[in-house]
N, C-alpha and C positions, 0 to 999 in steps of 0.2 A: 854408654861411656862419653858422651859427646856433650851432654847437659850437666856432665860431673866434671870434665876437664873445663867447660867452657865458665861454668858458674866461679872455677876458684880464680882462675886467668882475671875473668873478667871484677871479679869480686877484690883482688890484689891491687889492680888499677885502679878501681874506684875509688878503694881506700885510700893507696899514696896521694891521687887526685885530692881525697877530703883531705888528708892530713895536710897536705902542702897548701891547698887553699886558703886553710886556717893563718897560715905564716907568709904568704906571700898573694898579692894582688892577679897576677899571672900564674898559671902550672904549665908545664910542660913547654914553657916559652911562646905557645900561642891561645890557651886559652883563656879568657877572662874567668875571676870566679869573686865572690864574694861569701859572708858568713853562710846563708842562706843555703846557697849553691852548692859550700864544702860540706853541710850538715846534711845534705841530699844526697850526695856522693859519698860520702862516711858512711850514710846506711845502707844505704845500696851495696857498700861495698863490704860489710859487716855481715850482712845478711848473705851474700853470696860466698862467703867464706865459711859461715855457719851452715848452709844450706848444701854447700860442696858434696860434702860425704856419704849423704843419701840419697838415692837415684831419685824418689819422686819428688822429694823438695827442690832438688838442683832441677829438674825439669821444670817445676813451678816456678821455681825463680827466673829461669830462662824467659818463661813466659810473660809472666807480668812485669819483669824488669825490663823486655825487650820492646812489651807494649807501651811502656811509660816513656823510656828513651827514644821511642820512633815518633810518639806523642808530641813530647816536648820538643825534638828537633825538627819535625814537621811545622809546628806552631811557631818555631822560632824563625823559619822561610817564609811564612807567609806574609804579606803586606798588612800591616795593622796589627799583628800580632807580633811582631819581629820587635818594634820598639816595647811594647810590654813586656817582653821575656828580656831583653836586655838591661829594661828597668828593675825588674824581678831577681832575674839570676844572674845576672853580667852574662848572658849566653850571646857569645858572638857569633858570626856566621860559620866561620870555621869549625867551631864546635857544635853547631845545629846538623852540619854535616858528618863530623865524627859520631853525635849520640843518634842519628838517623842509621848513620852504618853498624854502630854499634846493637841498636835498638832490631835492624833486619839479623844481624849475626846472632844474636840471642835466640829469637825467633825460630830461627833455621836450627839452631841447635836442638830447641824444644819439641820440634819438628822431628828433627831427624833421630831425634832419641825413642826408638820404641818401645812399646811395653814388653816385657819379659814375658813369655809363655808361664803360666803353672802349670806345673806336670807334679800329677797326683796321681799314687799309684797305691792303689787299695788293696789289692794282694801280691805277695812277692812273689817272684819266680823262685824262690828257697821253700817255698811252703809245699807241706805233701798235698800232693793232691792237684796241684796247679796244671790246668790245660787253658792250653791257647786258642780259641775260637775265632775264627774271621768271618765276616758276613759277606755272603756271595753279592747282595744289592750294595752294600756302600763301602765294601773292605774296610770296614772298623773293626780291628782287633779287641777281644774284650777277653778279660780273664773271667773264669766261672769259677766261685767258691765251692770248694767240695760239700756234697752232701743238698745241694741247691740247685735246682734245674736251669736248664741253659735256656738262655733270651733266645738260642736261634732255633 
């Protein structure tokens, strides 16, 4: 659930930043932007909103968007790359820290979302002749199909 919620919230935030970036040169009062930066935020925002309803795609979005944002933020904080990132994406130091924080949070949401266990029931308890057997060695419960030999 963490990945789905995070993908939706981050998607809306990035979508607003992307649309606002096309209308003004500064978003949220502190983030500098240009058309390339706005397109990147718009693309990530649309992807986050589109992938949020599905568990596995939301988890993938959190992982890849988190890795991208963390990399861009870290590159904007490195000496030598900071000028390149400012010229290319107009990413200032405040936005670099914000991108790194959002990237770490996205990676955390991806990590915290565990895979759901697959429950496969081969034989129903309502089936006539159902017998529940347990293994004395491994404590594994198994159902035995009527007319077949027990594995134990």
